[in-house]
C-alpha positions, -999 to +999 in steps of 0.1 A: +088-010-271+063+018-275+075+048-295+040+063-298+043+085-268+074+101-281+057+109-314+027+123-296+049+145-274+067+159-304+033+167-320+022+185-289+055+205-289+049+215-325+013+224-319+023+247-291+049+266-312+078+252-292+094+228-317+132+233-317+158+224-344+195+225-347+204+250-374+232+246-399+252+278-393+284+294-405+300+321-385+320+351-398+328+373-368+296+391-358+279+379-390+260+346-393+252+326-424+222+303-425+197+292-451+214+313-477+212+345-457+238+367-441+227+384-409+239+403-379+242+378-350+220+392-322+215+358-305+251+351-293+266+354-258+298+367-273+291+400-255+325+416-261+331+401-295+363+385-284+358+352-302+367+366-336+392+393-325+423+385-347+446+407-327+439+387-295+444+354-313+478+366-327+489+378-292+479+345-277+498+325-302+528+348-299+532+343-261+519+308-258+534+276-272+500+264-284+515+235-303+529+221-271+495+221-255+472+192-258+437+196-272+424+170-248+431+163-211+421+126-217+414+122-180+395+137-151+413+163-130+416+139-101+435+114-122+460+127-147+441+156-163+451+184-140+475+203-162+496+232-148+475+257-166+446+248-143+466+259-113+478+290-130+442+300-139+429+293-105+457+312-088+450+342-110+412+340-103+418+339-066+442+369-068+420+390-090+389+384-068+410+386-036+396+354-024+413+324-007+407+300-036+392+292-069+381+261-087+375+256-125+348+234-140+340+222-175+310+245-179+285+267-160+261+237-161+287+215-144+292+242-118+256+247-110+245+211-109+275+202-087+283+229-061+251+231-042+243+193-041+278+188-027+276+215-001+239+214+010+226+183+028+194+171+045+198+195+074+201+225+051+178+248+032+184+265-002+163+296-010+166+306-047+152+335-067+121+323-087+138+330-120+172+314-116+186+295-146+176+260-154+211+247-145+207+260-110+172+245-108+187+211-118+213+215-091+186+222-065+167+190-076+199+170-072+205+183-037+193+165-005+185+200+010+151+214+014+142+241-013+122+272-013+118+299-039+113+337-033+095+359-058+118+374-084+139+402-069+114+404-040+137+407-010+109+413+015+095+379+005+130+364+010+132+380+045+098+366+054+108+331+043+140+334+064+121+347+094+098+317+093+123+290+084+159+300+093+160+284+127+148+250+113+181+244+094+218+241+101+229+260+070+209+282+046+221+291+011+206+321-007+210+316-045+206+342-072+219+353-106+234+387-108+220+394-143+191+372-152+194+356-186+159+361-199+148+395-185+183+411-184+175+426-150+199+428-121+199+416-085+206+440-057+236+422-043+243+447-016+208+441-001+213+404-004+246+407+015+228+425+042+201+398+044+229+371+044+245+388+075+212+394+092+202+357+090+236+341+091+234+324+057+256+317+027+252+337-005+257+320-039+258+344-069+259+332-105+276+359-126+273+340-159+259+370-178+278+397-159+314+384-159+334+404-184+305+428-190+300+447-157+325+463-134+356+484-141+377+453-145+350+431-159+345+411-127+308+414-128+280+429-107+298+419-075+326+443-085+302+470-098+282+469-065+313+467-044+304+436-025+328+409-037+342+404-001+307+396+013+297+369-012+306+334-002+304+317-037+309+337-069+303+316-099+312+327-134+314+312-169+340+315-196+317+305-225+301+340-229+320+373-227+353+354-223+348+337-257+361+304-242+347+274-224+344+264-187+334+280-155+347+288-120+338+295-084+358+317-061+354+309-024+372+300+008+399+274+007+379+249+028+351+249+003+374+243-026+389+213-009+355+200+000+342+203-036+373+185-049+364+156-027+326+156-031+314+173-063+304+146-087+302+169-118+339+177-111+352+143-102+335+122-128+343+140-160+372+145-183+390+178-177+390+208-201+418+207-228+450+225-216+449+247-248+415+259-238+425+267-202+455+286-214+433+308-237+409+314-208+438+326-186+450+348-214+416+365-217+412+368-179+444+388-176+433+412-204+398+417-192+405+451-176+416+464-211+380+460-225+364+488-204+355+507-236+336+477-249+316+475-217+307+512-221+297+506-257+274+477-247+257+500-221+252+527-246+237+504-273+214+486-249+201+519-235+192+532-270+176+499-280+154+498-249+144+534-256+133+527-291+114+496-281+094+515-255+087+543-279+072+517-303+050+504-276+068+472-269+073+460-233+110+454-224+127+446-192+160+448-174+190+472-174+217+452-192+231+441-225+203+415-227+173+433-240+140+414-243+113+425-267+081+411-254+058+398-281+031+379-262+022+346-277+047+320-290+033+325-325+039+363-323+075+359-312+081+334-341+066+359-366+087+387-353+119+366-354+111+357-390+106+393-399+139+403-383+157+375-401+142+386-434+157+420-429+192+407-419+190+404-381+195+370-365+174+374-334+156+343-321+124+338-302+123+326-266+090+309-258+070+294-230+079+273-210+114+289-210+096+322-201+060+326-186+029+322-208+021+353-230+056+366-224+073+350-254+100+374-267+128+383-289+159+382-268+184+407-282+219+396-270+242+425-278+278+423-291+302+451-286+322+442-318+292+450-341+299+484-356+276+513-347+265+517-383+251+482-383+233+489-350+219+520-367+203+497-393+186+477-366+174+509-349+160+522-382+142+489-388+126+489-354+115+525-357+097+517-389+077+488-374+039+494-376 
Protein backbone atom coordinates (compact mmCIF):
# COMPACT_ATOMS: atom_id res chain seq x y z
CA UNK A 1 0.00 0.00 0.00
CA UNK A 2 1.11 3.54 -0.78
CA UNK A 3 -0.49 6.32 1.27
CA UNK A 4 1.94 9.02 0.20
CA UNK A 5 -0.17 10.25 -2.69
CA UNK A 6 -3.11 10.88 -0.36
CA UNK A 7 -0.89 12.85 2.01
CA UNK A 8 0.52 14.89 -0.87
CA UNK A 9 -2.96 15.58 -2.26
CA UNK A 10 -4.10 16.88 1.12
CA UNK A 11 -1.01 19.13 1.27
CA UNK A 12 -1.88 20.55 -2.17
CA UNK A 13 -5.46 21.16 -1.04
CA UNK A 14 -4.22 23.01 2.04
CA UNK A 15 -1.73 25.08 0.04
CA UNK A 16 -4.47 26.19 -2.37
CA UNK A 17 -6.74 27.36 0.47
CA UNK A 18 -9.29 24.63 -0.22
CA UNK A 19 -8.91 22.44 2.87
CA UNK A 20 -12.29 21.48 4.32
CA UNK A 21 -13.25 20.37 7.81
CA UNK A 22 -16.39 19.12 9.52
CA UNK A 23 -17.26 21.65 12.20
CA UNK A 24 -18.74 20.87 15.60
CA UNK A 25 -21.93 22.94 15.52
CA UNK A 26 -24.93 23.43 17.78
CA UNK A 27 -28.10 24.92 16.34
CA UNK A 28 -30.60 27.14 18.11
CA UNK A 29 -33.12 28.24 15.52
CA UNK A 30 -31.46 30.80 13.27
CA UNK A 31 -28.48 31.00 15.64
CA UNK A 32 -25.45 28.78 15.45
CA UNK A 33 -22.90 27.95 18.15
CA UNK A 34 -19.38 26.90 17.22
CA UNK A 35 -15.94 27.42 18.74
CA UNK A 36 -17.49 29.24 21.68
CA UNK A 37 -19.26 31.83 19.52
CA UNK A 38 -22.94 32.54 18.90
CA UNK A 39 -23.65 33.76 15.37
CA UNK A 40 -26.48 34.39 12.93
CA UNK A 41 -26.60 31.42 10.58
CA UNK A 42 -26.24 32.86 7.07
CA UNK A 43 -24.99 29.63 5.48
CA UNK A 44 -28.05 27.42 5.82
CA UNK A 45 -30.56 26.40 3.15
CA UNK A 46 -33.41 26.74 5.67
CA UNK A 47 -34.73 29.60 3.55
CA UNK A 48 -38.12 29.98 5.23
CA UNK A 49 -36.87 29.14 8.72
CA UNK A 50 -39.36 26.29 9.07
CA UNK A 51 -36.95 23.83 10.71
CA UNK A 52 -37.22 25.54 14.08
CA UNK A 53 -40.79 26.80 13.92
CA UNK A 54 -42.40 25.50 17.15
CA UNK A 55 -45.95 26.22 15.98
CA UNK A 56 -45.54 23.98 12.95
CA UNK A 57 -44.03 21.18 15.01
CA UNK A 58 -46.93 21.35 17.46
CA UNK A 59 -49.50 21.30 14.64
CA UNK A 60 -47.78 18.33 13.02
CA UNK A 61 -47.75 16.35 16.24
CA UNK A 62 -51.39 17.24 16.95
CA UNK A 63 -52.69 15.95 13.62
CA UNK A 64 -50.24 13.08 13.04
CA UNK A 65 -49.78 10.00 15.19
CA UNK A 66 -46.02 10.34 15.09
CA UNK A 67 -45.47 7.56 17.60
CA UNK A 68 -47.14 5.12 15.22
CA UNK A 69 -44.74 6.02 12.42
CA UNK A 70 -41.44 4.26 12.01
CA UNK A 71 -38.16 6.18 12.03
CA UNK A 72 -36.76 3.76 9.46
CA UNK A 73 -38.26 2.15 6.37
CA UNK A 74 -35.73 -0.72 6.79
CA UNK A 75 -36.14 -1.63 3.14
CA UNK A 76 -36.12 -0.22 -0.36
CA UNK A 77 -39.40 1.05 -1.77
CA UNK A 78 -39.59 -1.86 -4.21
CA UNK A 79 -39.40 -4.39 -1.39
CA UNK A 80 -41.28 -3.56 1.82
CA UNK A 81 -40.35 0.09 2.34
CA UNK A 82 -43.18 1.76 0.40
CA UNK A 83 -45.23 3.17 3.28
CA UNK A 84 -48.69 4.64 2.60
CA UNK A 85 -47.36 8.15 3.26
CA UNK A 86 -45.26 7.86 0.10
CA UNK A 87 -48.41 7.46 -2.01
CA UNK A 88 -50.17 10.26 -0.16
CA UNK A 89 -47.24 12.62 -0.72
CA UNK A 90 -46.87 11.70 -4.39
CA UNK A 91 -50.60 12.09 -5.01
CA UNK A 92 -50.50 15.53 -3.40
CA UNK A 93 -47.49 16.58 -5.48
CA UNK A 94 -49.17 15.47 -8.71
CA UNK A 95 -52.37 17.33 -7.77
CA UNK A 96 -50.60 20.53 -6.72
CA UNK A 97 -48.51 20.66 -9.90
CA UNK A 98 -51.39 19.41 -12.05
CA UNK A 99 -49.18 16.70 -13.46
CA UNK A 100 -49.98 13.06 -14.18
CA UNK A 101 -47.56 11.64 -11.64
CA UNK A 102 -44.86 12.25 -9.05
CA UNK A 103 -42.05 10.15 -7.63
CA UNK A 104 -40.19 10.76 -4.35
CA UNK A 105 -36.49 10.06 -3.79
CA UNK A 106 -34.15 10.03 -0.79
CA UNK A 107 -32.36 13.26 -1.76
CA UNK A 108 -31.77 15.70 -4.58
CA UNK A 109 -28.50 13.91 -5.23
CA UNK A 110 -30.33 10.59 -5.63
CA UNK A 111 -32.73 12.25 -8.06
CA UNK A 112 -30.09 13.93 -10.19
CA UNK A 113 -27.70 11.00 -10.43
CA UNK A 114 -30.56 8.65 -11.29
CA UNK A 115 -33.23 10.20 -13.50
CA UNK A 116 -31.18 11.18 -16.56
CA UNK A 117 -29.01 8.02 -16.63
CA UNK A 118 -32.24 6.00 -16.57
CA UNK A 119 -33.98 7.99 -19.31
CA UNK A 120 -31.14 8.93 -21.69
CA UNK A 121 -29.37 6.21 -23.65
CA UNK A 122 -26.69 5.90 -26.31
CA UNK A 123 -28.92 7.32 -29.05
CA UNK A 124 -29.71 10.44 -27.00
CA UNK A 125 -28.12 13.79 -26.21
CA UNK A 126 -28.14 15.80 -22.98
CA UNK A 127 -27.42 19.55 -23.24
CA UNK A 128 -26.90 21.19 -19.86
CA UNK A 129 -26.22 24.72 -18.66
CA UNK A 130 -22.52 25.15 -17.92
CA UNK A 131 -23.20 25.92 -14.24
CA UNK A 132 -25.58 23.12 -13.27
CA UNK A 133 -25.04 21.56 -9.86
CA UNK A 134 -22.43 18.88 -9.22
CA UNK A 135 -25.18 16.29 -8.64
CA UNK A 136 -26.46 16.87 -12.18
CA UNK A 137 -22.94 16.65 -13.57
CA UNK A 138 -22.46 13.32 -11.80
CA UNK A 139 -25.73 12.16 -13.36
CA UNK A 140 -24.52 13.19 -16.81
CA UNK A 141 -21.31 11.23 -16.29
CA UNK A 142 -23.28 8.12 -15.33
CA UNK A 143 -25.46 8.33 -18.43
CA UNK A 144 -24.70 6.54 -21.70
CA UNK A 145 -25.98 9.58 -23.61
CA UNK A 146 -23.76 12.08 -25.36
CA UNK A 147 -23.29 15.33 -23.42
CA UNK A 148 -22.86 18.96 -24.41
CA UNK A 149 -22.80 22.12 -22.28
CA UNK A 150 -24.11 25.54 -23.29
CA UNK A 151 -22.69 28.77 -21.88
CA UNK A 152 -24.43 29.84 -18.69
CA UNK A 153 -27.88 31.31 -19.47
CA UNK A 154 -26.78 31.77 -23.11
CA UNK A 155 -29.82 30.55 -25.00
CA UNK A 156 -28.48 31.55 -28.41
CA UNK A 157 -25.57 29.20 -27.78
CA UNK A 158 -28.09 26.51 -26.82
CA UNK A 159 -30.02 27.12 -30.04
CA UNK A 160 -26.84 26.88 -32.12
CA UNK A 161 -25.94 23.56 -30.50
CA UNK A 162 -29.40 22.23 -31.24
CA UNK A 163 -29.30 23.49 -34.83
CA UNK A 164 -26.09 21.56 -35.41
CA UNK A 165 -26.84 18.40 -33.43
CA UNK A 166 -30.57 17.84 -32.92
CA UNK A 167 -31.06 15.62 -35.96
CA UNK A 168 -28.24 13.30 -34.91
CA UNK A 169 -30.12 11.97 -31.87
CA UNK A 170 -33.38 10.24 -31.04
CA UNK A 171 -34.14 12.20 -27.88
CA UNK A 172 -32.56 15.38 -26.55
CA UNK A 173 -32.79 16.56 -22.93
CA UNK A 174 -32.22 20.23 -22.08
CA UNK A 175 -31.12 20.46 -18.44
CA UNK A 176 -31.00 23.52 -16.20
CA UNK A 177 -31.45 24.72 -12.68
CA UNK A 178 -34.05 27.41 -12.12
CA UNK A 179 -32.09 29.27 -9.43
CA UNK A 180 -28.37 28.53 -9.62
CA UNK A 181 -26.88 27.62 -6.28
CA UNK A 182 -23.66 29.67 -6.39
CA UNK A 183 -24.63 32.83 -8.31
CA UNK A 184 -28.28 33.00 -7.26
CA UNK A 185 -29.30 33.91 -10.81
CA UNK A 186 -32.42 32.66 -12.53
CA UNK A 187 -33.06 30.76 -15.75
CA UNK A 188 -35.53 32.11 -18.30
CA UNK A 189 -37.81 29.10 -18.23
CA UNK A 190 -40.29 30.54 -20.72
CA UNK A 191 -37.54 30.92 -23.30
CA UNK A 192 -36.34 27.39 -22.59
CA UNK A 193 -39.89 26.13 -23.11
CA UNK A 194 -39.97 27.86 -26.50
CA UNK A 195 -36.65 26.25 -27.45
CA UNK A 196 -37.90 22.87 -26.26
CA UNK A 197 -40.94 23.12 -28.54
CA UNK A 198 -38.93 24.48 -31.48
CA UNK A 199 -36.47 21.58 -31.42
CA UNK A 200 -38.76 18.84 -30.06
CA UNK A 201 -36.76 18.11 -26.90
CA UNK A 202 -37.44 17.26 -23.29
CA UNK A 203 -36.89 19.94 -20.63
CA UNK A 204 -35.52 18.99 -17.19
CA UNK A 205 -35.57 21.75 -14.53
CA UNK A 206 -34.00 21.40 -11.09
CA UNK A 207 -35.91 23.69 -8.71
CA UNK A 208 -33.86 22.78 -5.62
CA UNK A 209 -33.26 26.39 -4.57
CA UNK A 210 -36.60 27.75 -5.80
CA UNK A 211 -39.14 25.32 -4.38
CA UNK A 212 -40.84 26.92 -1.39
CA UNK A 213 -39.20 30.27 -2.09
CA UNK A 214 -40.60 31.43 -5.44
CA UNK A 215 -44.13 31.53 -6.77
CA UNK A 216 -47.40 32.50 -5.12
CA UNK A 217 -47.83 29.00 -3.69
CA UNK A 218 -44.13 28.26 -3.31
CA UNK A 219 -43.96 25.94 -6.33
CA UNK A 220 -40.82 27.56 -7.62
CA UNK A 221 -39.82 29.50 -10.71
CA UNK A 222 -41.95 27.29 -12.94
CA UNK A 223 -45.02 28.65 -11.13
CA UNK A 224 -43.63 32.19 -11.02
CA UNK A 225 -42.92 32.15 -14.76
CA UNK A 226 -46.22 30.39 -15.58
CA UNK A 227 -44.71 27.47 -17.48
CA UNK A 228 -45.32 24.43 -15.27
CA UNK A 229 -47.37 22.72 -17.97
CA UNK A 230 -44.56 22.97 -20.53
CA UNK A 231 -41.75 21.43 -18.43
CA UNK A 232 -41.39 17.66 -18.77
CA UNK A 233 -39.43 16.98 -15.57
CA UNK A 234 -39.65 19.33 -12.58
CA UNK A 235 -37.28 18.20 -9.84
CA UNK A 236 -37.41 19.66 -6.34
CA UNK A 237 -35.83 18.97 -2.98
CA UNK A 238 -37.32 18.87 0.50
CA UNK A 239 -34.04 19.45 2.34
CA UNK A 240 -33.95 23.22 1.91
CA UNK A 241 -37.00 25.49 2.20
CA UNK A 242 -39.15 22.49 3.21
CA UNK A 243 -36.95 21.83 6.27
CA UNK A 244 -37.16 18.10 5.65
CA UNK A 245 -35.30 15.53 3.58
CA UNK A 246 -35.81 13.95 0.20
CA UNK A 247 -36.64 15.04 -3.33
CA UNK A 248 -39.21 14.51 -6.06
CA UNK A 249 -39.92 14.69 -9.76
CA UNK A 250 -43.29 15.50 -11.31
CA UNK A 251 -43.77 14.18 -14.82
CA UNK A 252 -45.96 12.02 -17.05
CA UNK A 253 -47.14 8.68 -15.71
CA UNK A 254 -45.13 6.67 -18.27
CA UNK A 255 -41.88 8.22 -17.02
CA UNK A 256 -42.74 7.51 -13.39
CA UNK A 257 -43.30 3.85 -14.25
CA UNK A 258 -40.10 3.74 -16.29
CA UNK A 259 -38.03 5.24 -13.45
CA UNK A 260 -39.47 2.79 -10.92
CA UNK A 261 -38.25 -0.02 -13.14
CA UNK A 262 -34.86 1.36 -14.19
CA UNK A 263 -33.54 4.09 -11.85
CA UNK A 264 -30.72 2.56 -9.82
CA UNK A 265 -30.59 5.31 -7.18
CA UNK A 266 -34.25 4.59 -6.42
CA UNK A 267 -34.19 0.80 -6.63
CA UNK A 268 -31.04 0.07 -4.65
CA UNK A 269 -31.46 2.18 -1.52
CA UNK A 270 -33.44 2.04 1.70
CA UNK A 271 -36.50 4.28 1.56
CA UNK A 272 -36.94 7.44 3.62
CA UNK A 273 -38.45 6.95 7.09
CA UNK A 274 -42.28 7.20 7.12
CA UNK A 275 -42.11 9.85 9.87
CA UNK A 276 -40.00 12.03 7.60
CA UNK A 277 -42.33 11.58 4.60
CA UNK A 278 -45.32 12.49 6.76
CA UNK A 279 -43.61 15.72 7.87
CA UNK A 280 -42.78 16.59 4.26
CA UNK A 281 -46.42 16.15 3.25
CA UNK A 282 -47.50 18.31 6.19
CA UNK A 283 -45.21 21.14 5.03
CA UNK A 284 -46.19 20.75 1.36
CA UNK A 285 -49.84 21.33 2.13
CA UNK A 286 -49.03 24.48 4.12
CA UNK A 287 -46.59 25.96 1.64
CA UNK A 288 -49.14 28.50 0.24
CA UNK A 289 -49.42 29.95 3.77
CA UNK A 290 -45.80 31.16 3.72
CA UNK A 291 -46.25 33.85 1.07
CA UNK A 292 -45.25 36.63 3.51
CA UNK A 293 -41.97 34.83 4.22
CA UNK A 294 -41.23 34.70 0.50
CA UNK A 295 -41.87 38.45 0.24
CA UNK A 296 -39.56 39.07 3.22
CA UNK A 297 -36.74 37.10 1.56
CA UNK A 298 -37.09 39.17 -1.60
CA UNK A 299 -36.96 42.42 0.39
CA UNK A 300 -33.89 41.39 2.42
CA UNK A 301 -31.95 40.10 -0.58
CA UNK A 302 -32.64 43.28 -2.56
CA UNK A 303 -31.32 45.45 0.25
CA UNK A 304 -28.25 43.26 0.80
CA UNK A 305 -27.30 43.38 -2.88
CA UNK A 306 -27.73 47.15 -2.92
CA UNK A 307 -25.37 47.59 0.04
CA UNK A 308 -22.75 45.26 -1.43
CA UNK A 309 -22.76 47.15 -4.73
CA UNK A 310 -22.51 50.50 -2.95
CA UNK A 311 -19.44 49.21 -1.10
CA UNK A 312 -17.82 48.21 -4.39
CA UNK A 313 -18.33 44.45 -4.16
CA UNK A 314 -19.39 42.45 -7.16
CA UNK A 315 -22.54 40.44 -6.59
CA UNK A 316 -24.75 38.36 -8.85
CA UNK A 317 -28.22 37.01 -9.29
CA UNK A 318 -31.71 38.03 -8.26
CA UNK A 319 -32.68 35.69 -5.46
CA UNK A 320 -32.28 34.88 -1.77
CA UNK A 321 -28.80 33.50 -2.54
CA UNK A 322 -26.51 36.55 -2.55
CA UNK A 323 -22.83 36.07 -3.47
CA UNK A 324 -20.24 38.59 -2.27
CA UNK A 325 -17.33 38.14 -4.69
CA UNK A 326 -13.97 38.39 -2.89
CA UNK A 327 -11.54 37.25 -5.61
CA UNK A 328 -8.92 34.83 -4.33
CA UNK A 329 -9.54 31.88 -2.03
CA UNK A 330 -7.47 33.64 0.63
CA UNK A 331 -9.57 36.82 0.43
CA UNK A 332 -12.78 34.88 0.84
CA UNK A 333 -11.41 33.07 3.90
CA UNK A 334 -10.30 36.38 5.46
CA UNK A 335 -13.74 37.91 4.85
CA UNK A 336 -15.47 34.88 6.33
CA UNK A 337 -13.26 35.07 9.43
CA UNK A 338 -14.08 38.78 9.79
CA UNK A 339 -17.80 38.12 9.49
CA UNK A 340 -17.64 35.34 12.07
CA UNK A 341 -15.67 37.52 14.49
CA UNK A 342 -18.59 39.97 14.30
CA UNK A 343 -21.32 37.38 14.81
CA UNK A 344 -22.23 36.34 11.26
CA UNK A 345 -21.75 32.70 10.24
CA UNK A 346 -21.18 33.14 6.49
CA UNK A 347 -18.77 30.71 4.88
CA UNK A 348 -16.47 31.03 1.86
CA UNK A 349 -17.07 29.19 -1.40
CA UNK A 350 -13.82 28.70 -3.26
CA UNK A 351 -12.30 27.41 -6.49
CA UNK A 352 -12.89 24.78 -7.86
CA UNK A 353 -16.52 25.00 -6.68
CA UNK A 354 -16.60 28.42 -8.36
CA UNK A 355 -14.27 29.79 -11.09
CA UNK A 356 -10.76 30.98 -10.26
CA UNK A 357 -10.64 34.49 -8.78
CA UNK A 358 -14.37 34.36 -8.07
CA UNK A 359 -14.19 32.94 -4.54
CA UNK A 360 -17.00 34.40 -2.50
CA UNK A 361 -19.08 34.63 0.60
CA UNK A 362 -22.38 32.98 -0.20
CA UNK A 363 -25.07 34.65 1.88
CA UNK A 364 -27.94 32.18 2.15
CA UNK A 365 -30.83 34.14 3.63
CA UNK A 366 -33.39 32.93 6.15
CA UNK A 367 -36.81 34.54 6.51
CA UNK A 368 -37.08 33.65 10.21
CA UNK A 369 -34.18 35.95 11.16
CA UNK A 370 -35.66 39.17 12.61
CA UNK A 371 -35.16 42.39 10.68
CA UNK A 372 -33.25 43.94 13.57
CA UNK A 373 -30.62 41.20 13.22
CA UNK A 374 -30.38 41.81 9.49
CA UNK A 375 -29.95 45.50 10.29
CA UNK A 376 -26.84 44.56 12.28
CA UNK A 377 -25.47 42.75 9.23
CA UNK A 378 -26.23 45.71 6.97
CA UNK A 379 -24.57 48.12 9.41
CA UNK A 380 -21.46 45.92 9.57
CA UNK A 381 -21.18 45.75 5.77
CA UNK A 382 -21.69 49.50 5.41
CA UNK A 383 -18.74 50.11 7.76
CA UNK A 384 -16.32 47.91 5.81
CA UNK A 385 -13.30 49.78 4.47
